[in-house]
N, C-alpha and C positions, 0 to 999 in steps of 0.2 A: 765458727769453731776456731780456726787459726787464721789470722790475717795480718797484713802490714799494720803497724801501729800498736799491736798488742804488747802489753807489758807483763813481764814475768820476773819473779824474784830470782836472785842468783843463789839463794839458799838451796842446797842439794844438787847444784849443777856439777857434773863430773867433767874433769879436764884430762886430756891425754894427747899423745902424739902417735900417729901411725905412719908406717913407711909409705902407704898408698895415698893417704889424704893429708898428711902433715898434721899440724896442731889442730885440735878440735875441742869443743865444749858441747856437752849433751845434757838435756833434761827431758823428762817424760811428761807429757800433758795427757791427762786421762780424757778419753773421748766421751761421747754422749751415752753410750751403753756399756755395761760391764764387759770387760774383755777387749775393748777397742782402745788402742793407744796411739798417740802420736809421739814419735821420738824426734825432738827438735835438736838438730845439729847446727851449732854456730860456727861459721867458717872463719870468723875473726875473733877467736877466743881472748886475745890480748886486750880487747876492748872491755871485757867483763871483769878483769882483775881489779879487785878492790871496790867494785860497784855493788850496791845492795839490790839493784834491779836493772833490767835491760828491756829495750824496746826493739821489736822486729822492724828493721827498716827495708829489707828486701828479701823476698823468697826466691831462691835459686832453683831448687828441684823439689818435686813431690813424687815419692815412690811407694806405692802400696806393697805390703809384704804379708805373707802368712808365716807365722812362727809356731813351732811346737814347744809347749812348755812342759818339760819332763816331770816337774814336781806335781802337776795336776793331771798330766796325761791328756791334754787337750790342745787343739790348734786354736789360735786366736789371730784376729786381724790387727795389723799394725801399719802405720804409715811413717816412713822416714821423710822428714822435711829438712832441707838444708837452707840456711838463711844467713844474712848478715845482720848484726845487731849493734846498738849503741847503748852506752850506759845512761841511766836516767835516775834522777832523784825522785823519790816518792814519799808520800805520807799517807797514813790511813785516814779515811774520812769517817764520818759518823755512821755511814751505811755499811761498813765493812769492806768497802772498795778501796782503791788507791787513787790518789790525785798527784799530778805532776805540778811543778811550779808554773809551767805554761798554762795549765788548765785553771789554776788559782788566779792568775793574772787576767785571763780571758773572762772568768766569772766576775771578777772585781770591776772590770770595765764594760761588761755586758757584750762581749764579742762573741 
């Protein structure tokens, strides 16, 4: 589901500053079943400025939560994950996935 090394686009990432946590960046990753979400909070949001994608380099905390969604009148399960990230260059491959330059070089030399 979510692990170190995963790559996510910065499109749609929200940035902010709180008195309690300082600067942050957040994106939602949809879980394996409807209604399950992971909120991914990046603790070093300055690394994402100007990047088209980022890689999760360290997971700091994982905290399950139950949230009530007023517009649908239901409770749903969510997980808040705090991580550190680094910017990464990516390109779309023919299968609809993404590749990094490191993966391209490894494939070229059979590593």
